[in-house]
All heavy atoms as TSV, in Angstrom:
chain	resi	resn	atom	element	x	y	z
A	1	MET	N	N	0.898	-1.149	0.010
A	1	MET	CA	C	-0.021	0.009	-0.091
A	1	MET	C	C	0.884	1.234	-0.033
A	1	MET	O	O	1.898	1.271	0.689
A	1	MET	CB	C	-0.909	-0.030	1.226
A	1	MET	CG	C	-1.781	1.153	1.343
A	1	MET	SD	S	-3.017	1.050	2.668
A	1	MET	CE	C	-2.035	1.495	4.056
A	2	THR	N	N	0.571	2.225	-0.760
A	2	THR	CA	C	1.251	3.493	-0.783
A	2	THR	C	C	0.218	4.605	-0.542
A	2	THR	O	O	-0.943	4.491	-0.967
A	2	THR	CB	C	1.970	3.737	-2.107
A	2	THR	OG1	O	1.074	3.670	-3.204
A	2	THR	CG2	C	3.116	2.685	-2.297
A	3	LEU	N	N	0.676	5.678	0.011
A	3	LEU	CA	C	-0.186	6.834	0.237
A	3	LEU	C	C	0.339	7.986	-0.576
A	3	LEU	O	O	1.571	8.290	-0.572
A	3	LEU	CB	C	-0.124	7.175	1.756
A	3	LEU	CG	C	-0.945	8.283	2.243
A	3	LEU	CD1	C	-2.443	7.856	2.094
A	3	LEU	CD2	C	-0.703	8.525	3.689
A	4	THR	N	N	-0.559	8.639	-1.297
A	4	THR	CA	C	-0.216	9.801	-2.159
A	4	THR	C	C	-1.141	10.958	-1.806
A	4	THR	O	O	-2.107	10.785	-1.074
A	4	THR	CB	C	-0.306	9.468	-3.598
A	4	THR	OG1	O	-1.677	9.094	-3.929
A	4	THR	CG2	C	0.534	8.413	-4.028
A	5	GLY	N	N	-0.858	12.013	-2.412
A	5	GLY	CA	C	-1.710	13.269	-2.166
A	5	GLY	C	C	-3.104	13.026	-2.827
A	5	GLY	O	O	-3.272	12.222	-3.729
A	6	GLY	N	N	-4.061	13.850	-2.372
A	6	GLY	CA	C	-5.430	13.686	-2.883
A	6	GLY	C	C	-5.666	14.050	-4.268
A	6	GLY	O	O	-6.536	13.570	-4.910
A	7	ASN	N	N	-4.842	14.972	-4.858
A	7	ASN	CA	C	-5.034	15.346	-6.216
A	7	ASN	C	C	-4.085	14.662	-7.241
A	7	ASN	O	O	-3.960	15.093	-8.354
A	7	ASN	CB	C	-4.826	16.875	-6.327
A	7	ASN	CG	C	-5.874	17.599	-5.660
A	7	ASN	OD1	O	-6.922	17.160	-5.462
A	7	ASN	ND2	N	-5.525	18.811	-5.087
A	8	ARG	N	N	-3.479	13.661	-6.823
A	8	ARG	CA	C	-2.538	12.905	-7.704
A	8	ARG	C	C	-3.247	11.750	-8.358
A	8	ARG	O	O	-4.036	11.068	-7.725
A	8	ARG	CB	C	-1.383	12.350	-6.716
A	8	ARG	CG	C	-0.243	11.921	-7.584
A	8	ARG	CD	C	1.032	12.316	-6.961
A	8	ARG	NE	N	2.089	11.772	-7.875
A	8	ARG	CZ	C	3.278	11.556	-7.462
A	8	ARG	NH1	N	3.594	11.883	-6.240
A	8	ARG	NH2	N	4.133	11.084	-8.319
A	9	HIS	N	N	-2.953	11.551	-9.528
A	9	HIS	CA	C	-3.520	10.448	-10.375
A	9	HIS	C	C	-2.953	9.134	-9.911
A	9	HIS	O	O	-1.723	8.962	-9.688
A	9	HIS	CB	C	-3.307	10.677	-11.852
A	9	HIS	CG	C	-4.283	9.927	-12.638
A	9	HIS	ND1	N	-4.183	8.582	-12.941
A	9	HIS	CD2	C	-5.434	10.324	-13.222
A	9	HIS	CE1	C	-5.254	8.193	-13.702
A	9	HIS	NE2	N	-5.927	9.254	-13.913
A	10	ASP	N	N	-3.733	8.074	-9.769
A	10	ASP	CA	C	-3.389	6.766	-9.237
A	10	ASP	C	C	-2.347	6.084	-10.130
A	10	ASP	O	O	-1.539	5.380	-9.651
A	10	ASP	CB	C	-4.637	5.867	-9.056
A	10	ASP	CG	C	-5.549	6.382	-7.974
A	10	ASP	OD1	O	-5.045	7.130	-7.105
A	10	ASP	OD2	O	-6.686	5.936	-7.948
A	11	VAL	N	N	-2.572	6.197	-11.468
A	11	VAL	CA	C	-1.713	5.481	-12.425
A	11	VAL	C	C	-0.207	5.810	-12.226
A	11	VAL	O	O	0.678	5.094	-12.592
A	11	VAL	CB	C	-2.240	5.634	-13.826
A	11	VAL	CG1	C	-1.785	6.874	-14.397
A	11	VAL	CG2	C	-1.820	4.482	-14.711
A	12	THR	N	N	0.150	7.030	-11.763
A	12	THR	CA	C	1.533	7.398	-11.516
A	12	THR	C	C	2.227	6.512	-10.572
A	12	THR	O	O	3.419	6.431	-10.541
A	12	THR	CB	C	1.646	8.840	-11.127
A	12	THR	OG1	O	0.986	9.084	-9.851
A	12	THR	CG2	C	1.125	9.845	-12.178
A	13	GLN	N	N	1.500	5.837	-9.652
A	13	GLN	CA	C	2.073	5.031	-8.620
A	13	GLN	C	C	1.927	3.560	-8.951
A	13	GLN	O	O	2.288	2.676	-8.156
A	13	GLN	CB	C	1.372	5.310	-7.296
A	13	GLN	CG	C	1.647	6.740	-6.827
A	13	GLN	CD	C	3.098	7.097	-6.675
A	13	GLN	OE1	O	3.817	6.257	-6.044
A	13	GLN	NE2	N	3.495	8.091	-7.316
A	14	LEU	N	N	1.450	3.154	-10.183
A	14	LEU	CA	C	1.304	1.755	-10.438
A	14	LEU	C	C	2.605	1.018	-10.543
A	14	LEU	O	O	2.712	-0.072	-9.888
A	14	LEU	CB	C	0.529	1.671	-11.795
A	14	LEU	CG	C	0.384	0.229	-12.351
A	14	LEU	CD1	C	-0.587	-0.548	-11.468
A	14	LEU	CD2	C	-0.182	0.289	-13.812
A	15	LEU	N	N	3.591	1.400	-11.336
A	15	LEU	CA	C	4.823	0.729	-11.437
A	15	LEU	C	C	5.589	0.640	-10.135
A	15	LEU	O	O	6.143	-0.394	-9.745
A	15	LEU	CB	C	5.656	1.305	-12.617
A	15	LEU	CG	C	4.920	1.072	-13.925
A	15	LEU	CD1	C	5.759	1.709	-15.027
A	15	LEU	CD2	C	4.630	-0.385	-14.211
A	16	PRO	N	N	5.762	1.753	-9.332
A	16	PRO	CA	C	6.479	1.620	-8.081
A	16	PRO	C	C	5.787	0.651	-7.077
A	16	PRO	O	O	6.366	-0.054	-6.379
A	16	PRO	CB	C	6.432	3.043	-7.515
A	16	PRO	CG	C	6.262	3.955	-8.666
A	16	PRO	CD	C	5.458	3.187	-9.611
A	17	LEU	N	N	4.405	0.581	-7.198
A	17	LEU	CA	C	3.691	-0.363	-6.340
A	17	LEU	C	C	3.961	-1.794	-6.751
A	17	LEU	O	O	4.077	-2.693	-5.933
A	17	LEU	CB	C	2.212	-0.038	-6.375
A	17	LEU	CG	C	1.295	-0.767	-5.388
A	17	LEU	CD1	C	1.743	-0.524	-3.997
A	17	LEU	CD2	C	-0.119	-0.465	-5.580
A	18	VAL	N	N	3.907	-2.078	-8.080
A	18	VAL	CA	C	4.289	-3.415	-8.593
A	18	VAL	C	C	5.627	-3.792	-8.204
A	18	VAL	O	O	5.907	-4.947	-7.862
A	18	VAL	CB	C	4.020	-3.473	-10.114
A	18	VAL	CG1	C	4.550	-4.717	-10.738
A	18	VAL	CG2	C	2.550	-3.309	-10.416
A	19	ASP	N	N	6.611	-2.872	-8.310
A	19	ASP	CA	C	8.026	-3.103	-7.967
A	19	ASP	C	C	8.166	-3.506	-6.441
A	19	ASP	O	O	9.108	-4.203	-6.104
A	19	ASP	CB	C	8.902	-1.932	-8.357
A	19	ASP	CG	C	9.055	-1.869	-9.830
A	19	ASP	OD1	O	8.803	-2.847	-10.563
A	19	ASP	OD2	O	9.360	-0.763	-10.287
A	20	ALA	N	N	7.258	-3.025	-5.637
A	20	ALA	CA	C	7.368	-3.164	-4.222
A	20	ALA	C	C	6.769	-4.514	-3.704
A	20	ALA	O	O	6.820	-4.812	-2.583
A	20	ALA	CB	C	6.754	-2.003	-3.445
A	21	VAL	N	N	6.170	-5.272	-4.613
A	21	VAL	CA	C	5.541	-6.534	-4.250
A	21	VAL	C	C	6.675	-7.533	-3.777
A	21	VAL	O	O	7.591	-7.686	-4.487
A	21	VAL	CB	C	4.832	-7.151	-5.458
A	21	VAL	CG1	C	4.300	-8.564	-5.087
A	21	VAL	CG2	C	3.597	-6.257	-5.815
A	22	PRO	N	N	6.471	-8.060	-2.559
A	22	PRO	CA	C	7.509	-9.066	-2.041
A	22	PRO	C	C	7.421	-10.368	-2.941
A	22	PRO	O	O	6.450	-10.635	-3.597
A	22	PRO	CB	C	7.196	-9.215	-0.683
A	22	PRO	CG	C	5.695	-8.959	-0.628
A	22	PRO	CD	C	5.437	-7.889	-1.578
A	23	SER	N	N	8.506	-11.240	-2.768
A	23	SER	CA	C	8.502	-12.453	-3.420
A	23	SER	C	C	7.270	-13.283	-3.061
A	23	SER	O	O	6.807	-13.278	-1.973
A	23	SER	CB	C	9.804	-13.223	-2.979
A	23	SER	OG	O	10.933	-12.520	-3.423
A	24	ILE	N	N	6.847	-14.056	-4.077
A	24	ILE	CA	C	5.679	-14.881	-3.919
A	24	ILE	C	C	6.188	-16.342	-3.844
A	24	ILE	O	O	6.621	-16.845	-4.722
A	24	ILE	CB	C	4.655	-14.735	-5.081
A	24	ILE	CG1	C	4.290	-13.235	-5.217
A	24	ILE	CG2	C	3.453	-15.597	-4.937
A	24	ILE	CD1	C	3.608	-12.865	-6.486
A	25	ARG	N	N	5.870	-16.986	-2.703
A	25	ARG	CA	C	6.313	-18.319	-2.494
A	25	ARG	C	C	5.339	-19.369	-3.138
A	25	ARG	O	O	4.166	-19.175	-3.043
A	25	ARG	CB	C	6.445	-18.654	-1.011
A	25	ARG	CG	C	7.494	-17.722	-0.348
A	25	ARG	CD	C	7.914	-18.219	0.930
A	25	ARG	NE	N	8.404	-19.585	0.790
A	25	ARG	CZ	C	8.770	-20.377	1.708
A	25	ARG	NH1	N	8.580	-20.058	2.890
A	25	ARG	NH2	N	9.240	-21.586	1.436
A	26	GLY	N	N	5.952	-20.379	-3.671
A	26	GLY	CA	C	5.168	-21.434	-4.281
A	26	GLY	C	C	5.596	-22.737	-3.591
A	26	GLY	O	O	6.141	-22.742	-2.494
A	27	LEU	N	N	5.253	-23.870	-4.202
A	27	LEU	CA	C	5.564	-25.147	-3.602
A	27	LEU	C	C	7.016	-25.510	-3.829
A	27	LEU	O	O	7.699	-26.000	-2.979
A	27	LEU	CB	C	4.657	-26.191	-4.285
A	27	LEU	CG	C	3.150	-26.091	-3.926
A	27	LEU	CD1	C	2.381	-27.095	-4.699
A	27	LEU	CD2	C	2.936	-26.150	-2.462
A	28	ARG	N	N	7.546	-25.278	-5.096
A	28	ARG	CA	C	8.951	-25.694	-5.422
A	28	ARG	C	C	9.623	-24.622	-6.133
A	28	ARG	O	O	9.047	-23.716	-6.791
A	28	ARG	CB	C	8.912	-26.846	-6.331
A	28	ARG	CG	C	8.588	-28.121	-5.694
A	28	ARG	CD	C	8.832	-29.245	-6.721
A	28	ARG	NE	N	7.833	-30.233	-6.525
A	28	ARG	CZ	C	7.412	-31.075	-7.435
A	28	ARG	NH1	N	7.730	-30.886	-8.588
A	28	ARG	NH2	N	6.513	-31.891	-7.107
A	29	GLY	N	N	10.939	-24.679	-6.169
A	29	GLY	CA	C	11.758	-23.760	-6.878
A	29	GLY	C	C	11.900	-22.370	-6.337
A	29	GLY	O	O	11.584	-22.056	-5.199
A	30	ARG	N	N	12.416	-21.514	-7.249
A	30	ARG	CA	C	12.678	-20.157	-6.828
A	30	ARG	C	C	11.422	-19.364	-6.693
A	30	ARG	O	O	10.484	-19.471	-7.520
A	30	ARG	CB	C	13.513	-19.543	-7.922
A	30	ARG	CG	C	14.038	-18.150	-7.648
A	30	ARG	CD	C	14.899	-17.675	-8.717
A	30	ARG	NE	N	14.214	-17.646	-9.951
A	30	ARG	CZ	C	14.735	-17.443	-11.172
A	30	ARG	NH1	N	16.045	-17.229	-11.289
A	30	ARG	NH2	N	13.981	-17.472	-12.228
A	31	PRO	N	N	11.309	-18.549	-5.663
A	31	PRO	CA	C	10.035	-17.733	-5.477
A	31	PRO	C	C	9.826	-16.728	-6.692
A	31	PRO	O	O	10.825	-16.211	-7.157
A	31	PRO	CB	C	10.222	-17.076	-4.192
A	31	PRO	CG	C	11.458	-17.467	-3.669
A	31	PRO	CD	C	12.221	-18.293	-4.618
A	32	ARG	N	N	8.601	-16.579	-7.068
A	32	ARG	CA	C	8.252	-15.550	-8.069
A	32	ARG	C	C	8.476	-14.200	-7.545
A	32	ARG	O	O	8.157	-13.929	-6.361
A	32	ARG	CB	C	6.831	-15.677	-8.575
A	32	ARG	CG	C	6.603	-16.979	-9.339
A	32	ARG	CD	C	5.105	-16.943	-9.883
A	32	ARG	NE	N	4.789	-15.752	-10.582
A	32	ARG	CZ	C	4.969	-15.517	-11.821
A	32	ARG	NH1	N	5.622	-16.314	-12.554
A	32	ARG	NH2	N	4.564	-14.375	-12.387
A	33	ARG	N	N	9.049	-13.314	-8.363
A	33	ARG	CA	C	9.286	-11.920	-7.899
A	33	ARG	C	C	8.142	-11.045	-8.189
A	33	ARG	O	O	7.865	-10.067	-7.530
A	33	ARG	CB	C	10.580	-11.407	-8.620
A	33	ARG	CG	C	10.937	-10.030	-8.203
A	33	ARG	CD	C	11.355	-10.038	-6.718
A	33	ARG	NE	N	11.543	-8.598	-6.381
A	33	ARG	CZ	C	11.035	-7.956	-5.407
A	33	ARG	NH1	N	10.302	-8.670	-4.612
A	33	ARG	NH2	N	11.278	-6.769	-5.187
A	34	ARG	N	N	7.379	-11.345	-9.320
A	34	ARG	CA	C	6.292	-10.525	-9.707
A	34	ARG	C	C	4.971	-11.369	-9.836
A	34	ARG	O	O	5.065	-12.562	-10.177
A	34	ARG	CB	C	6.549	-9.885	-11.023
A	34	ARG	CG	C	7.712	-8.849	-10.868
A	34	ARG	CD	C	7.618	-7.860	-11.976
A	34	ARG	NE	N	8.495	-6.813	-11.686
A	34	ARG	CZ	C	9.785	-6.752	-12.076
A	34	ARG	NH1	N	10.299	-7.723	-12.638
A	34	ARG	NH2	N	10.548	-5.723	-11.690
A	35	PRO	N	N	3.849	-10.699	-9.659
A	35	PRO	CA	C	2.583	-11.577	-9.935
A	35	PRO	C	C	2.389	-11.834	-11.368
A	35	PRO	O	O	3.010	-11.223	-12.280
A	35	PRO	CB	C	1.488	-10.616	-9.407
A	35	PRO	CG	C	2.163	-9.268	-9.462
A	35	PRO	CD	C	3.606	-9.422	-9.308
A	36	ARG	N	N	1.587	-12.894	-11.695
A	36	ARG	CA	C	1.294	-13.196	-13.087
A	36	ARG	C	C	0.280	-12.266	-13.679
A	36	ARG	O	O	0.288	-12.007	-14.876
A	36	ARG	CB	C	0.730	-14.633	-13.177
A	36	ARG	CG	C	1.873	-15.615	-12.905
A	36	ARG	CD	C	1.294	-17.050	-13.168
A	36	ARG	NE	N	2.368	-17.958	-12.894
A	36	ARG	CZ	C	2.320	-18.901	-11.938
A	36	ARG	NH1	N	1.251	-18.967	-11.153
A	36	ARG	NH2	N	3.287	-19.692	-11.794
A	37	ARG	N	N	-0.673	-11.861	-12.772
A	37	ARG	CA	C	-1.764	-10.978	-13.331
A	37	ARG	C	C	-1.959	-9.747	-12.409
A	37	ARG	O	O	-1.607	-9.815	-11.246
A	37	ARG	CB	C	-3.060	-11.762	-13.305
A	37	ARG	CG	C	-3.112	-12.830	-14.381
A	37	ARG	CD	C	-4.441	-13.624	-14.247
A	37	ARG	NE	N	-4.262	-14.856	-14.815
A	37	ARG	CZ	C	-3.920	-15.975	-14.166
A	37	ARG	NH1	N	-3.808	-16.006	-12.846
A	37	ARG	NH2	N	-3.789	-17.111	-14.757
A	38	LEU	N	N	-2.461	-8.687	-13.028
A	38	LEU	CA	C	-2.847	-7.546	-12.278
A	38	LEU	C	C	-4.257	-7.111	-12.576
A	38	LEU	O	O	-4.648	-6.864	-13.716
A	38	LEU	CB	C	-1.895	-6.363	-12.663
A	38	LEU	CG	C	-2.192	-5.082	-12.004
A	38	LEU	CD1	C	-1.686	-5.081	-10.560
A	38	LEU	CD2	C	-1.640	-3.894	-12.735
A	39	TYR	N	N	-5.110	-7.107	-11.578
A	39	TYR	CA	C	-6.532	-6.685	-11.748
A	39	TYR	C	C	-6.637	-5.265	-11.351
A	39	TYR	O	O	-6.205	-4.864	-10.345
A	39	TYR	CB	C	-7.426	-7.570	-10.835
A	39	TYR	CG	C	-7.427	-9.014	-11.206
A	39	TYR	CD1	C	-6.510	-9.897	-10.553
A	39	TYR	CD2	C	-8.228	-9.509	-12.165
A	39	TYR	CE1	C	-6.559	-11.254	-10.893
A	39	TYR	CE2	C	-8.251	-10.895	-12.512
A	39	TYR	CZ	C	-7.396	-11.696	-11.847
A	39	TYR	OH	O	-7.389	-13.004	-12.174
A	40	ALA	N	N	-7.267	-4.483	-12.213
A	40	ALA	CA	C	-7.364	-3.011	-11.960
A	40	ALA	C	C	-8.706	-2.561	-12.588
A	40	ALA	O	O	-9.339	-3.192	-13.377
A	40	ALA	CB	C	-6.217	-2.286	-12.616
A	41	ASP	N	N	-9.010	-1.295	-12.197
A	41	ASP	CA	C	-10.198	-0.625	-12.797
A	41	ASP	C	C	-9.800	0.233	-13.986
A	41	ASP	O	O	-8.666	0.271	-14.384
A	41	ASP	CB	C	-10.967	0.112	-11.768
A	41	ASP	CG	C	-10.253	1.284	-11.099
A	41	ASP	OD1	O	-9.174	1.554	-11.565
A	41	ASP	OD2	O	-10.715	1.842	-10.216
A	42	ARG	N	N	-10.823	0.942	-14.514
A	42	ARG	CA	C	-10.567	1.726	-15.748
A	42	ARG	C	C	-9.586	2.913	-15.502
A	42	ARG	O	O	-9.127	3.475	-16.508
A	42	ARG	CB	C	-11.851	2.248	-16.297
A	42	ARG	CG	C	-12.668	1.077	-16.806
A	42	ARG	CD	C	-13.963	1.526	-17.447
A	42	ARG	NE	N	-14.806	0.422	-17.718
A	42	ARG	CZ	C	-15.773	0.435	-18.583
A	42	ARG	NH1	N	-16.055	1.517	-19.235
A	42	ARG	NH2	N	-16.455	-0.640	-18.807
A	43	GLY	N	N	-9.357	3.294	-14.397
A	43	GLY	CA	C	-8.380	4.352	-14.086
A	43	GLY	C	C	-7.036	4.043	-14.485
A	43	GLY	O	O	-6.181	4.962	-14.646
A	44	TYR	N	N	-6.708	2.734	-14.658
A	44	TYR	CA	C	-5.350	2.330	-15.024
A	44	TYR	C	C	-5.333	1.843	-16.486
A	44	TYR	O	O	-4.325	1.263	-16.934
A	44	TYR	CB	C	-4.947	1.147	-14.207
A	44	TYR	CG	C	-4.850	1.502	-12.703
A	44	TYR	CD1	C	-5.909	1.384	-11.813
A	44	TYR	CD2	C	-3.677	2.042	-12.143
A	44	TYR	CE1	C	-5.846	1.689	-10.454
A	44	TYR	CE2	C	-3.604	2.399	-10.825
A	44	TYR	CZ	C	-4.691	2.205	-10.018
A	44	TYR	OH	O	-4.619	2.647	-8.707
A	45	ASP	N	N	-6.283	2.155	-17.287
A	45	ASP	CA	C	-6.377	1.736	-18.594
A	45	ASP	C	C	-5.725	2.617	-19.630
A	45	ASP	O	O	-6.312	3.423	-20.266
A	45	ASP	CB	C	-7.868	1.437	-19.062
A	45	ASP	CG	C	-8.008	0.703	-20.361
A	45	ASP	OD1	O	-7.011	0.077	-20.740
A	45	ASP	OD2	O	-9.073	0.669	-20.889
A	46	TYR	N	N	-4.363	2.578	-19.647
A	46	TYR	CA	C	-3.528	3.355	-20.554
A	46	TYR	C	C	-2.665	2.399	-21.377
A	46	TYR	O	O	-2.040	1.475	-20.732
A	46	TYR	CB	C	-2.741	4.358	-19.794
A	46	TYR	CG	C	-3.566	5.481	-19.171
A	46	TYR	CD1	C	-3.904	5.284	-17.786
A	46	TYR	CD2	C	-3.973	6.574	-19.851
A	46	TYR	CE1	C	-4.651	6.377	-17.239
A	46	TYR	CE2	C	-4.680	7.507	-19.251
A	46	TYR	CZ	C	-5.016	7.454	-17.878
A	46	TYR	OH	O	-5.801	8.336	-17.312
A	47	ASP	N	N	-2.554	2.571	-22.620
A	47	ASP	CA	C	-1.689	1.685	-23.435
A	47	ASP	C	C	-0.239	1.693	-22.917
A	47	ASP	O	O	0.410	0.612	-23.031
A	47	ASP	CB	C	-1.716	2.162	-24.904
A	47	ASP	CG	C	-3.077	1.796	-25.559
A	47	ASP	OD1	O	-3.743	0.935	-25.081
A	47	ASP	OD2	O	-3.424	2.456	-26.558
A	48	LYS	N	N	0.307	2.826	-22.509
A	48	LYS	CA	C	1.660	2.916	-22.138
A	48	LYS	C	C	1.850	1.939	-20.919
A	48	LYS	O	O	2.808	1.189	-20.877
A	48	LYS	CB	C	1.957	4.299	-21.641
A	48	LYS	CG	C	3.288	4.492	-20.981
A	48	LYS	CD	C	3.417	5.901	-20.450
A	48	LYS	CE	C	4.745	6.018	-19.656
A	48	LYS	NZ	N	4.911	7.364	-19.100
A	49	TYR	N	N	0.982	1.958	-19.881
A	49	TYR	CA	C	1.115	1.100	-18.742
A	49	TYR	C	C	0.826	-0.354	-19.009
A	49	TYR	O	O	1.415	-1.281	-18.445
A	49	TYR	CB	C	0.294	1.647	-17.545
A	49	TYR	CG	C	0.842	2.991	-17.127
A	49	TYR	CD1	C	0.250	4.115	-17.536
A	49	TYR	CD2	C	1.931	3.041	-16.339
A	49	TYR	CE1	C	0.741	5.430	-17.121
A	49	TYR	CE2	C	2.461	4.216	-15.978
A	49	TYR	CZ	C	1.847	5.460	-16.342
A	49	TYR	OH	O	2.335	6.628	-16.020
A	50	ARG	N	N	-0.073	-0.617	-20.005
A	50	ARG	CA	C	-0.266	-1.986	-20.320
A	50	ARG	C	C	0.971	-2.596	-20.971
A	50	ARG	O	O	1.372	-3.663	-20.708
A	50	ARG	CB	C	-1.388	-2.170	-21.414
A	50	ARG	CG	C	-2.829	-1.964	-20.821
A	50	ARG	CD	C	-3.848	-2.085	-21.894
A	50	ARG	NE	N	-5.176	-1.965	-21.467
A	50	ARG	CZ	C	-5.939	-3.025	-21.211
A	50	ARG	NH1	N	-5.516	-4.245	-21.405
A	50	ARG	NH2	N	-7.140	-2.807	-20.753
A	51	ARG	N	N	1.618	-1.838	-21.864
A	51	ARG	CA	C	2.880	-2.339	-22.507
A	51	ARG	C	C	3.937	-2.473	-21.491
A	51	ARG	O	O	4.635	-3.464	-21.512
A	51	ARG	CB	C	3.395	-1.306	-23.457
A	51	ARG	CG	C	2.589	-1.286	-24.804
A	51	ARG	CD	C	3.229	-0.566	-25.914
A	51	ARG	NE	N	3.415	0.851	-25.608
A	51	ARG	CZ	C	2.547	1.801	-25.828
A	51	ARG	NH1	N	1.418	1.549	-26.409
A	51	ARG	NH2	N	2.771	3.062	-25.485
A	52	LEU	N	N	4.122	-1.569	-20.489
A	52	LEU	CA	C	5.116	-1.729	-19.488
A	52	LEU	C	C	4.892	-2.953	-18.638
A	52	LEU	O	O	5.832	-3.618	-18.174
A	52	LEU	CB	C	5.198	-0.495	-18.641
A	52	LEU	CG	C	5.799	0.751	-19.348
A	52	LEU	CD1	C	5.566	2.039	-18.425
A	52	LEU	CD2	C	7.229	0.567	-19.720
A	53	LEU	N	N	3.566	-3.206	-18.293
A	53	LEU	CA	C	3.324	-4.467	-17.513
A	53	LEU	C	C	3.615	-5.740	-18.376
A	53	LEU	O	O	4.140	-6.684	-17.806
A	53	LEU	CB	C	1.910	-4.411	-17.076
A	53	LEU	CG	C	1.523	-3.407	-15.935
A	53	LEU	CD1	C	0.001	-3.314	-15.779
A	53	LEU	CD2	C	2.230	-3.787	-14.667
A	54	TRP	N	N	3.235	-5.713	-19.658
A	54	TRP	CA	C	3.515	-6.870	-20.511
A	54	TRP	C	C	5.039	-7.158	-20.519
A	54	TRP	O	O	5.462	-8.300	-20.524
A	54	TRP	CB	C	2.978	-6.688	-21.929
A	54	TRP	CG	C	1.542	-7.005	-22.024
A	54	TRP	CD1	C	0.526	-6.155	-22.298
A	54	TRP	CD2	C	0.984	-8.268	-22.040
A	54	TRP	NE1	N	-0.635	-6.787	-22.385
A	54	TRP	CE2	C	-0.470	-8.115	-22.242
A	54	TRP	CE3	C	1.414	-9.605	-21.890
A	54	TRP	CZ2	C	-1.328	-9.145	-22.251
A	54	TRP	CZ3	C	0.575	-10.605	-21.960
A	54	TRP	CH2	C	-0.866	-10.477	-22.147
A	55	LYS	N	N	5.873	-6.055	-20.559
A	55	LYS	CA	C	7.308	-6.258	-20.656
A	55	LYS	C	C	7.810	-6.900	-19.330
A	55	LYS	O	O	8.833	-7.557	-19.409
A	55	LYS	CB	C	7.993	-4.894	-20.864
A	55	LYS	CG	C	7.864	-4.388	-22.227
A	55	LYS	CD	C	8.648	-3.107	-22.428
A	55	LYS	CE	C	8.538	-2.600	-23.864
A	55	LYS	NZ	N	9.199	-1.285	-24.040
A	56	ARG	N	N	7.142	-6.633	-18.264
A	56	ARG	CA	C	7.495	-7.250	-16.972
A	56	ARG	C	C	6.982	-8.632	-16.774
A	56	ARG	O	O	7.179	-9.194	-15.761
A	56	ARG	CB	C	7.073	-6.355	-15.856
A	56	ARG	CG	C	7.782	-5.012	-15.774
A	56	ARG	CD	C	7.013	-4.086	-14.947
A	56	ARG	NE	N	7.631	-2.787	-15.009
A	56	ARG	CZ	C	8.249	-2.161	-14.016
A	56	ARG	NH1	N	8.380	-2.672	-12.901
A	56	ARG	NH2	N	8.756	-0.984	-14.163
A	57	GLY	N	N	6.228	-9.117	-17.749
A	57	GLY	CA	C	5.639	-10.511	-17.669
A	57	GLY	C	C	4.393	-10.547	-16.860
A	57	GLY	O	O	4.030	-11.596	-16.382
A	58	ILE	N	N	3.732	-9.454	-16.692
A	58	ILE	CA	C	2.417	-9.355	-15.954
A	58	ILE	C	C	1.285	-9.146	-16.959
A	58	ILE	O	O	1.319	-8.243	-17.779
A	58	ILE	CB	C	2.468	-8.240	-14.953
A	58	ILE	CG1	C	3.602	-8.466	-13.966
A	58	ILE	CG2	C	1.138	-8.139	-14.210
A	58	ILE	CD1	C	3.893	-7.248	-13.049
A	59	LYS	N	N	0.281	-9.958	-16.849
A	59	LYS	CA	C	-0.889	-9.798	-17.708
A	59	LYS	C	C	-1.910	-8.852	-17.063
A	59	LYS	O	O	-2.466	-9.158	-16.036
A	59	LYS	CB	C	-1.502	-11.122	-17.933
A	59	LYS	CG	C	-2.775	-11.046	-18.865
A	59	LYS	CD	C	-3.403	-12.428	-19.062
A	59	LYS	CE	C	-4.576	-12.284	-20.009
A	59	LYS	NZ	N	-5.223	-13.555	-20.218
A	60	PRO	N	N	-2.085	-7.646	-17.628
A	60	PRO	CA	C	-3.061	-6.744	-16.988
A	60	PRO	C	C	-4.571	-7.110	-17.375
A	60	PRO	O	O	-4.874	-7.283	-18.518
A	60	PRO	CB	C	-2.695	-5.370	-17.620
A	60	PRO	CG	C	-2.071	-5.715	-18.943
A	60	PRO	CD	C	-1.436	-6.999	-18.762
A	61	LEU	N	N	-5.369	-7.221	-16.382
A	61	LEU	CA	C	-6.826	-7.533	-16.555
A	61	LEU	C	C	-7.529	-6.269	-16.053
A	61	LEU	O	O	-7.735	-6.199	-14.817
A	61	LEU	CB	C	-7.198	-8.834	-15.823
A	61	LEU	CG	C	-6.516	-10.069	-16.291
A	61	LEU	CD1	C	-6.756	-11.205	-15.363
A	61	LEU	CD2	C	-6.958	-10.386	-17.735
A	62	ILE	N	N	-7.917	-5.404	-16.952
A	62	ILE	CA	C	-8.465	-4.119	-16.569
A	62	ILE	C	C	-9.975	-4.105	-16.997
A	62	ILE	O	O	-10.279	-4.421	-18.215
A	62	ILE	CB	C	-7.734	-2.944	-17.260
A	62	ILE	CG1	C	-6.266	-3.023	-16.722
A	62	ILE	CG2	C	-8.358	-1.636	-16.962
A	62	ILE	CD1	C	-5.360	-2.029	-17.348
A	63	ALA	N	N	-10.782	-3.727	-16.097
A	63	ALA	CA	C	-12.300	-3.647	-16.365
A	63	ALA	C	C	-12.618	-2.712	-17.417
A	63	ALA	O	O	-12.022	-1.755	-17.597
A	63	ALA	CB	C	-12.960	-3.348	-15.115
């Protein structure tokens, strides 16, 4: 969770928040560093951020 000012757009904090996700433990092997999917609302529906998430190996599922 991050806290920003009231007049700041949420999408500006999307990538720092994704980078701050701790390792995800599974049953075997090396822990995943990033989630496989990101669920978000329409406030995050920008082509630029979709492309950046795809490059990181994260599938954006935006309403």
